[in-house]
C-alpha positions, 0 to 999 in steps of 0.5 A: 381436716382436709388441707385444702380448706381454708381455717383461719384465726385463733381460738384460745387454748381452753376452746380448742374443742370449738374450733375442732367443731368449727373445722369438722363442719367445714371438713365434712362439707357441712358448712361451705363458709363462715365465721364463729366468734365468741366474747368471754367476759367482754374480750375476744376468746375464739375468732374463726374464719373459713371455706370460701366465699364464693359458690365457685370456690376461688375466693377463701373466706378472710377476716374481713369477709362479708356475709348477709345475716337475715334477721340477725339485722333486725337488732341493729335496726331497732337500736338505730331506733332505739338511739333517737329515743334516748336522744330524746328525740321520739319516745317509745309511747308516742303515736307512730303518727306523731313523726309519721302522719300518713301513717295514721289512718286504716285503725293504725292510728295509736300505734306506738313506737313500742308497738313497732319494735315488739312486732305487734304493729299488725303489718306482717306483711306487704299487702301489695304484690312487687317484683325484686326490683321494688326493693330499691324503692324505700318509698314505695314500700314504706308508702304501702305500710302507711295506707295499709290496715292492720291485719289486727288491733295494733297491740293485741296480738304479735308476729314477727314482721319478717320482711316490713320491720325494717321499712316501718322503724326505719321511716320513724328514723328516716322522719324524726332524724332525717337520715336513712336507718342505714346512715344512722346505724353506720354513723351513730353505731357501727362507726364508734364501735368499729363493727364491721356490719352495715345495712345498705353495702358501698361498692367496696363492701360489696366486693368483699361480700361472700356469695350465699348458696343454697344447702338443698335446692329445696331450701326456698320452698321449705322456710316459705310457708304453706300458700296464703299462709301468713308466713308465706305472705310474710316472707315471699314479698317483694319478690326474691328475699329467698333467690340467690339472683337477687341475694348476690345483686348489687341491688339487694345488697346496696338497698337498705332492707333494715329487716334482713338485708344487713351484711356483716361479720360474726366478729362484728355481732359478738361485739355488738351483743358484749357490749349490750350485755354490758361486759365491756366499756362501750356502750349503745344505750343508756342502761335504762333503756338497754333493760326496757330493750331487754324486758319481755313486750309480747309473750306468746304465740307468735302468728308467722313463726307459730310458736311461743315468742318473747319479744321485747323491743327488736330482740327475742328473750329465752331463759338466760339469752337474748338475741336474734338469729336469722334464716338460713343459719346466722346467729347472734346472742347474749348469755347471761348465766354464763357471761359470753355473746356470740355471733355466727355467720354462714353463706349457706342457707340452711338451718341453725344446727351449726350454730346451735353445735357451736354454742353449745360447745361453748357453754359445756366448756364454761360449764366445766370451768365453772364447775372447776372453779366452784370445786376448788373453791370447797377444797 
């Protein structure tokens, strides 16, 4: 590895291959600033960070550098609402209109919280065009969703609610609890668990946020969908959610956009998933509600992602994995068969190959260890 590319943190000796793979991503320029963390058996075994926190490469990535994670944020958003369910303040099958009366119009009268959480609400896009400045106007965006007609009968289909998800859940949280979703997350989940992950940053937190950048100039168009498509409408309005000038601004960082603008560390994400998987002596949800969240609610073709998806309550489920990736390459997951939790964050907006390469390396190591242990047991 080039000596002038910062790399810090630790990897237990058995995970040296993960450190080597991460170092190679930094050395060959695939990564310019990122962090990866792995928990096994509830304890961190890898916690690495490297590269730069800014495009000018004047700020080395630090242990406490945070970065925007796009849809990785949806799990904290869902958990914030689910904590209110756990407290008995609202029920999964309660109509949204029972706590947000303005929502109960235009065919949305029977929409439940379960529909919102599982991307079945029929409001995958903000229907009225808005400029980037509107990200700071919660009441306008939530009011738009309240008066909108759903694109399908709630509960009858699903599509990732790419940008609307956080405002749908967040307005329910606000009506039930009185605090914003970002406040509930910060005070009731992140602080007790010591998670450096927030939705709506303070001035101090903005100062240690990494600048995001495009891996290639065409990235915004490459991921934006065909003109007029559901994907384009879902990720393109309000303006600015793929524009560096907006994403690196205080307006974006300090607003609450709980679908996509959570900022945090890989360590916080891996720690959270270790808790959710039951690997640590900590809890976010009661066991019964955790199991409900990790059970399939919506299955089949996702109209926005245009592929088959299984949604739980705020999480994607696939084989032995539960988690959520973010547009641009960030990732968070727990894998039940091998018993590990994983977080990856990056400031370089590209695909998920970097995160997958590292998680594959982790799995290869764990598979060899399992095979060796089984061999020793038979000898």
